[in-house]
C-alpha positions in Angstrom: -28.8 -54.1 -15.0 -28.6 -57.5 -13.1 -25.9 -60.0 -13.7 -27.6 -63.2 -12.5 -28.6 -64.2 -16.2 -25.4 -64.8 -16.4 -25.5 -67.7 -14.1 -28.2 -69.1 -16.3 -25.7 -68.5 -19.4 -22.8 -70.4 -17.7 -24.8 -73.3 -16.8 -26.4 -73.6 -20.3 -22.9 -73.4 -21.8 -22.0 -76.2 -19.6 -24.9 -78.4 -20.3 -25.2 -77.7 -23.8 -24.1 -80.8 -25.2 -25.8 -83.0 -22.3 -29.3 -81.6 -22.8 -31.7 -83.1 -25.5 -32.1 -80.7 -28.4 -35.4 -79.9 -27.8 -34.5 -77.1 -25.3 -31.5 -75.8 -27.3 -33.5 -72.7 -28.4 -34.2 -71.7 -24.9 -30.7 -71.9 -23.6 -30.0 -69.7 -27.1 -32.6 -67.1 -25.6 -30.4 -67.1 -22.4 -27.3 -66.7 -24.2 -29.1 -63.6 -26.2 -30.5 -62.2 -22.8 -26.9 -62.2 -21.2 -25.4 -60.6 -24.5 -28.3 -57.9 -24.4 -27.6 -57.1 -20.5 -23.7 -56.7 -21.6 -24.1 -54.7 -24.3 -27.1 -52.5 -22.5 -24.4 -51.7 -19.8 -21.6 -50.9 -22.4 -24.1 -48.8 -24.5 -25.3 -46.8 -21.2 -21.7 -46.1 -20.1 -20.7 -45.2 -23.6 -23.7 -43.6 -25.4 -26.3 -42.8 -22.3 -28.4 -45.0 -24.8 -29.1 -48.6 -24.9 -32.0 -48.6 -27.1 -30.4 -50.1 -30.4 -29.4 -53.6 -28.8 -32.8 -53.6 -26.5 -34.6 -53.3 -29.7 -32.8 -55.6 -31.8 -32.9 -58.3 -28.7 -36.6 -57.8 -28.5 -37.0 -59.2 -31.9 -34.8 -61.9 -31.7 -35.6 -63.0 -28.2 -39.6 -63.1 -29.6 -38.7 -65.1 -32.5 -36.1 -67.6 -30.4 -38.8 -68.3 -27.8 -41.5 -68.8 -30.6 -39.6 -71.7 -32.2 -38.7 -73.0 -28.7 -42.6 -73.2 -28.3 -42.9 -75.2 -31.3 -40.4 -77.5 -30.3 -42.6 -78.3 -27.1 -45.6 -78.8 -29.4 -47.3 -76.0 -28.3 -48.4 -75.7 -31.8 -48.9 -79.4 -32.6 -52.1 -79.1 -33.9 -51.4 -76.0 -36.3 -47.9 -76.4 -37.1 -47.9 -73.1 -39.5 -49.0 -71.1 -36.8 -45.6 -70.5 -35.7 -44.6 -69.0 -39.0 -47.6 -66.8 -39.4 -47.1 -65.3 -35.9 -43.4 -64.8 -36.8 -44.1 -62.8 -39.8 -46.5 -60.7 -37.9 -44.0 -60.0 -35.2 -41.4 -59.0 -38.2 -43.9 -56.7 -39.6 -44.8 -54.9 -36.5 -41.5 -54.9 -35.4 -40.1 -53.2 -38.7 -43.1 -51.0 -38.9 -42.6 -49.5 -35.4 -39.2 -49.1 -35.4 -38.5 -47.9 -39.1 -41.7 -46.1 -40.1 -43.2 -44.5 -36.9 -40.3 -44.2 -34.8 -36.6 -45.1 -35.0 -34.5 -47.8 -34.3 -32.5 -45.7 -31.7 -35.4 -44.8 -29.6 -37.5 -46.9 -27.3 -41.1 -47.7 -28.2 -43.7 -50.0 -26.0 -46.2 -51.5 -28.6 -43.9 -54.4 -30.2 -42.9 -54.8 -26.7 -46.5 -55.1 -25.3 -47.5 -57.3 -28.2 -44.7 -59.8 -28.5 -44.9 -60.2 -24.6 -48.6 -60.7 -24.7 -48.1 -63.5 -27.1 -45.5 -65.2 -24.9 -47.6 -65.1 -22.0 -50.2 -66.7 -24.0 -48.1 -69.3 -25.5 -46.6 -70.3 -22.1 -50.1 -70.6 -20.4 -51.1 -72.9 -23.5 -47.9 -74.9 -22.9 -48.6 -75.1 -19.1 -52.4 -76.2 -20.0 -50.7 -79.1 -22.4 -48.2 -80.1 -19.7 -51.3 -80.7 -17.2 -53.2 -82.8 -19.5 -50.2 -85.1 -20.4 -50.6 -86.1 -16.6 -47.1 -85.2 -15.5 -47.3 -85.2 -11.8 -44.0 -83.9 -11.3 -44.4 -80.4 -12.8 -42.5 -78.5 -10.0 -39.2 -79.8 -11.3 -40.2 -79.7 -15.0 -38.1 -77.7 -16.9 -40.5 -76.4 -19.4 -43.1 -75.7 -16.6 -40.8 -73.7 -14.5 -39.5 -71.9 -17.9 -43.3 -71.0 -18.6 -44.0 -69.7 -15.1 -41.1 -67.5 -15.2 -42.0 -66.2 -18.6 -45.6 -65.6 -17.4 -44.4 -63.5 -14.3 -41.6 -61.5 -16.5 -43.6 -60.7 -19.5 -46.8 -59.8 -17.5 -44.9 -57.3 -15.3 -43.4 -56.0 -18.7 -46.8 -55.5 -20.1 -47.9 -53.5 -17.2 -44.7 -51.5 -17.3 -45.2 -50.5 -21.0 -48.6 -49.5 -20.2 -47.4 -47.2 -17.8 -44.8 -45.5 -20.4 -47.6 -45.1 -22.9 -50.1 -43.6 -20.8 -47.8 -41.7 -18.6 -49.9 -42.7 -15.5 -49.0 -40.4 -12.8 -46.9 -42.1 -9.7 -45.3 -40.1 -7.1 -41.4 -40.7 -6.2 -42.2 -43.4 -3.8 -44.6 -45.6 -5.7 -42.2 -45.5 -8.8 -39.4 -46.7 -6.9 -41.2 -49.4 -5.3 -42.5 -50.2 -8.8 -39.1 -50.4 -10.2 -37.7 -52.4 -7.2 -40.4 -55.1 -7.8 -39.3 -55.3 -11.5 -35.8 -55.5 -10.5 -36.6 -58.5 -8.1 -38.8 -60.4 -10.2 -36.0 -60.1 -13.2 -33.6 -61.4 -10.4 -36.0 -64.1 -9.9 -36.9 -65.3 -13.2 -33.4 -65.6 -14.1 -33.0 -68.0 -11.1 -35.9 -69.7 -12.3 -34.3 -70.2 -15.9 -31.1 -71.3 -14.4 -32.9 -74.0 -12.1 -34.8 -75.0 -15.4 -31.5 -75.6 -17.4 -30.4 -77.9 -14.5 -33.6 -79.7 -14.6 -33.6 -80.3 -18.5 -33.9 -83.8 -19.5 -30.5 -85.2 -20.5 -29.7 -87.2 -24.0 -29.5 -90.9 -23.5 -26.2 -92.3 -21.7 -25.0 -94.1 -24.9 -24.8 -90.8 -26.8 -23.5 -89.0 -24.0 -20.6 -91.7 -24.0 -20.2 -91.0 -27.9 -19.8 -87.3 -27.2 -17.2 -87.8 -24.5 -15.2 -89.8 -26.7 -15.1 -87.6 -29.6 
């Protein structure tokens, strides 16, 4: 477990009222990630298994990100697509964890499918940002988030493929692979924190009203 997600969660908590609501769901995603990391640590310590909270987190985080993409107008030409994809993910999740296997066991198929969808939507969102002629993408919170999501979920897909096919790897390669995943997780968590810092703020007059209430 890496506690770097807590940095992003704390920044999100501080900036919640200041940033535009269009980005609130991403901060919710960060909160969910921080809670899941904490529950995973506790569950592993007490029960030697964190599958239940991890599997529930998979579904919640995927749906939260889907609707965050919707807020970013990724589905602007097909607005009902977000509900259709959500229904598909819900169906796959219930089928995998209640019919094929059990909620207290790890399974890879939903992880791969949801990660693949998130990567595609991130690429789509980046494409829309580029087409909108935004010149300062490097400090654009949406751009930073999408790059982080692509990085993390691509590696996650590769990891799950290793699990499914039980690809043979020696101890050195295995340790190197897990170190890479750990470092990427730290990097993406730092990128989440930077993205929240760079999120557009509400107009000043709204912030002044919030400060007086």
